[in-house]
N, C-alpha and C positions, 0 to 999 in steps of 0.2 A: 472393517476399514483399517488398512495399514497406515501407521503414522497418525499425525494430528489432523491433517487436512485432507479433504477429498481430492482425488486426482482429477485432472482435466480429461475430457473425453473428446478426442479429435480436435483439440484446441479450444473446446468450449468448457466453461466453468459452470458447475451446478450453482443454483441460486444461493446456496449457503455460502459459497466462496465469494460470489459477487457482493453479498451482504457483508461478509467479513472484510472485504476490500474497503467498502464504504466506512465500516466501523474503524478500520485501521487508519484511514485518512482522517477521520474525526479525532482519533487519539493523537495522531501526528500533529494536527493543528493545535491541540491543547498541551502538547509536551513542553514542559518548562525545562530549560537548560539547568543542569545540576542535579537532575533526577534521573532515575533509571528509565530505560526504554519502556514505553507503555506495553501492556499486554491486554488482550481482549478475550472474551469468551467465545469459543467456537466449538459447537458440539459438547458443551459442558467441560471443555478443557481450556486452560489458560495458554494463549499463544502470543508470542512477541509479534509486534506489528511487522517487523522486517521479514518474518517468516511468511506472513500472508502475502506481502509484496513479491517475495521470491517465488512463491508458488504460482503466481500469475504472470511470470516472465514470458510465457509462450501462449497466453490466452488470446485468441483471435476475436473474442466478442467485442462489440462496439461499446464504448463508454457512454453512459447516459450524459446528456448535456449538463445536468446539474452537478454531476461528479466532475466533469471536465472543468467547469467553472472554478471549483475548489482547487483542483490540481493546478490550474493556471495561476491561482493566487499563491500556492505553495512553491511553485517553480517558475517565477516570473521571467527568468532569463531564458527559459526553454518554451515559454508559452506559444511562440510562433510555430513550434513543431506540432502542436495539437490542433486538430480540426474537428468540429462537430460533425457527427455522422460518419466519420471515417477512422478516427483514432480509436485504438483498441486498448484493452487492459494492459496488454504487453507493452504498448507504446509508453505508458506511464509507469508501469510497475518497476522497471529497472531504475528509473530516475528517482522514484519515491524510496526505493531500497537504499540508493546511494545517499539520499538526504537523511535517512535513518542512521546510516553509518557515520555521517558527519556530525549529526546531533549527539550520537552516542559518544563519539570521541571528544566533542566539546564538553559534554557533561562530565566525562571522566576527568578531563583537564581541570575543570572547575573544582573538583573534589580533592585534587592532590596539591 
């Protein structure tokens, strides 16, 4: 396998990436400002959560409703964009990646 994460196949993520996405969301929820970006274990490798979100920018798989509920809590201003049964990983991945960048910048600012 090249790189840290499995590639998508015709827009579809293997289950290991879907599970990593959920783990990344959980880590994002728990991320305290002033600390480094969380990393998760994927294939026995440590991967920054933003890397997981970036990998799924083009994933056409439909988000599970339970995952969508958490995403709506993390992105309340964008929650109207997400729909159960039609929203994909790609729909949420870019916004979650942006949130990671914002939190990373805010954490850095707190430390200087």
